[in-house]
N, C-alpha and C positions, 0 to 999 in steps of 0.2 A: 605219531601217525605214520602209516606206510607211505612210501614214496610213490606218488601217482605219476604214471607216464603220460606226458602231454605232448602235443606236436612240437613244443619247444625243446624237449629233452629226449624225444624218441630217437633212438638210433635208426638209421636208414641206410640203404645201399642195395647193390645188385651183384649178381654173379652171372657170367655168360660162359657158354661152351661152344666150341666149333667142331665137336666130335672127338671120339676116343678110338684108338686102334693101334696098328703096328707103325707107330710114329717114332722114328729113330733119328737122332741128330745126323748120323752119317748119310741119311737118305734125303735130307733137306738142306739145300744150299743156304749160305749166309744171306744171300739176296732174297730167297724165298721166305726164310724165317723172318726177315725184316718186314716183308709184305704181310705176313700173318699177324705179327705183333702190331703193326700199324692199323690193320683193319679191326682187330680185336679191341684195340685202344679206342678207335673211333666209335665203335658200338658202345663200349663201356662209358666213355665220356658223354655220349648222347643220352644214354639212359640215366646216368648220374645227374646230369644237369636238370632233367625233368624232375627227379626226386628232390634235388636241392631247392628247386623253385616251388616246392609244394605240390607238384604233380602226383598223379596216382601211380601205384606200382604197375597197374595194368597198362597205362600209357608208356611207362618206361620199358616194360617187357616188349611191347609191340614195336616201339621205335628201335630198340637195340636189335631185335630180330630182323626188322626190315633192312637194316644196313648189311647184315650177314647174308640175307636172301639175295640182295642185289650184287653181292661180291662173287665172282667166279671161283674164288678160293675154296669155297665150302660146298658141301653136298646138300644144298637147299636153294630153291629158286634158280637163278642163273648159275650154271655150273653143276646142276644136279646130275647124278649118275644115270645111266640109261638102262631101260628094261631089256629083256630078251629080244624084243622087237625093235630096239633102237630108238625108243621114245623116252621122254622125260615124263614121269608120273609123280606128282607131288602130294605130300600129306602135311597136315599141321594141326595143332590144338592149342588152346589157351584156357586158363582157369582163373577165376577171381576168388581168392580166399575169404573175402568178406562175406559172401553170400552163397558160395559153392556153385555159382553159375559157371557154365563151361560151354565151349564151342569147339567143334572139330570138323575137319574136311579131309577127304582122301581121294586118290585117283584123279587128281586135277591135271589137266594138260595145257591149260591156256590162261591160268591165273598168275599174274606177275608176282604177287606177294600173298602166298597162301595163308599166312598168319592173319592178314587183314580179313580174309573171308571167314576164317574160323571165328574171329571176334564178331563179325557181322551175324553169323549163325547164332552166337551166344546172345547178342543184344537185340536182334531184329527178327528172330524166328522163335517158334515155340519148341524147337528141337535142340538137340545137343550135337548130333553127328549127321552130316550130309556128304554124299559121295558122288564122284563121277559127273555125268551129264546133268544130273539134278542139281548138284551143287553149283555147277557153272551156269545153269539156267537162273538160279537164285542170284548169282553174281550179276548176270545181265540185267535182271529186273531192278537191281540196285546200282546200276551205272558203274560197275566195276570195269577196270581196264583189262581187256583180254588181249593176249599176245599169241602169235603163232608158236607152235611147239619148238621150232628151231631157235627161238629166242633163248631157251634154257641151255641149249647144247653148245658146249665150248669144244675147241679143237682137242684139248687135253682129254676131256671125257670121251670124245669120239674115238681117240686113239686107244684109250683104256678099254672101251667097248669092243673094238676090233680085236685087240689082244685077248680079251676075255672070251670072245666068241671063238677064236681060234683054239684056245685051250679048253673051252667048254667048262670053265670053272673061274670063280672070281678070286682074286688075291686079297689078302687080309687088308692091305692098306687102301683098297678100293671099296671096301664094305662101308666104311665109316665117314663121318664128316657132317652128320646131322648138327643143327645148331639149336641152341636153347638159351633161355634167360629166366632167372628167378629174381624177384625184387621185394623189398620191404619199404613202404613209404612212411612219411612223417606222421601219418594217421594210424600207423600200426597195421596197415592192410598188406597182405601178401598176395602175390600173383606169380603164375608160372606159364611159360609158353615153349613150344618145341616145333621146329619146322624141318622137313627133310625131303630128299629125293629118293629115300629108301635104299635098297641094296642093288649094287651093280648086277645086271643080268637077271633081275627078279622075274618070276613068271607073271603072266597076265593076271591082273586082279589081286596080286599080293599086297597086303597091308601089314606094316610092322607096328611097333609100339608107340611111335611118335604121336599119332593122332588119337590114341586110346587113353581116355581119362582114367587115371589110376595105374596105368602101366608106364607110359612115357612122360606123363604130365600130371601133376596134382598140386593143389594149393588149398590150405585151410588155415584161417587166422589163428585157430586154437593150437596149431602145431607148427607147420612148415610149408614151404613151397619147394617142389622138386621138378627138375627136367632131366631126362635120361638120354643116353646115347650108347649104342652098341648093337648087339645081335638081337633084334627086336622080338623074335619068336620066344626067346627065353625070358625077356622082360615082361612079355604078356603073361606067360605061364605063372610067373611069380608075383604079378601085380606090383612091381617093384616100387613105383612112386607112392602108391597108397599104403603099401606095407611099411615104408619108412615112417609115414605119418602115424600109422597104427602103433608102432613100437614106442613112439614118443607119447602118444595119448594113453595107451593102455598098459604099457610096461614101464613108463617113466624113464625111458632111455634118453640120453642126450642126443642131439642131432648127429654128432659125429659117430657115436656108437651105433645108432640106428642105421645110418648110411653105410657104415663099415660092415655091419652084419649082412646087409643085402648084397653089397658089391664084392666084398672081400671074402665072404663066407658062403652064402647061399648060391650066388651066381657062379662062383668058382667051383662049387661042388658039382654043378651040372655042366662044367666046361663052357660057360658063357662069358664072352668078353664084352667089356664096356665100362661105363662109369656114370656117375650122376653129379649134378651140382644141386646144392640145397641151401636154403637160408631159413632160419626159424624166426619166431615172433620176437625174439630178443636180439636179432641181428647176428647170431652165431652162424658160421658158414662151414659147409663140408663139401669137399670135392674129391671123393675117393674114386679110383679107377683101377682095374686089374690088367691093363694093357701096358705097352711100353710108353704111351703118351696120351695126353688129352689136351686139346687146345682149350685154355681156360683163363678167365680174368675175373678179378674181384675188386670192388671198390665200395668200402664201407665208410660212413661218415666218421671223421676223426682219425682215419687211417690213410695210409698211402695206397694208391692203386697197385695191384699185383697182376702181372701177366706171365703165364707159364705155358710151356708146350710139352716138355719131356718129363720123364719120371725121375725127378731129382728131389 
């Protein structure tokens, strides 16, 4: 008889990212590195504890991303980069691999945890994608906590904004810092989520790949769950997250080969920087990136947690 996967022997776990970009050891102090590692570990442990106790991959993804959204270290929620007008504008999306349900939000200015509103759109509305004032009105109707825009703005981001404005261009290490999580639970269900402040000095109304299902976020129990980070315009053009799933489903590629094909081949061919985190239905993990670093952490059942930042 074939070995049947049951909740008792199903591998489970999660992968998180805190953005990819021009992240070099010489540019990050030992103290700052310690802060990043501690926060990534906090998010990792929170998500893993939910999975270990039989919770859903969706809940694990949501909880892990909340911790990163609340940390000023990353470009999501508090600590988001600023638009050309000096405001924070937030995007997020989440997807359930069990039923292909998804929720996404963009252009938010007053929602403390955008991933929570994306999930609400998925679970409590007939829609997939809501933006701007309409999304925030939906949040109000559902008793969401709204905060003033300056809640998101940290002194560090304000200084980056002022420098970028002076130069009228954004530096590479200010572009990235999007956060995301992918998870596989004990019932074999996959989920993915991504949350971001977008790109420093972005034009009014600009939306990247993070809230776009199939570009920055995708999950399907038959294949894998993916969250992306990088130069969003290119990830949208290549439908990166969905294409990784397609290569597994239709070309029978492994998760690693499919993720590498998109990140190390197709994205590089069009000079696009970034990376992805992915987990498949069997608990295999891939974290390719074509930049100098990507904040990433992995915790799979039966294995030790791994936290890395640089390209090593």
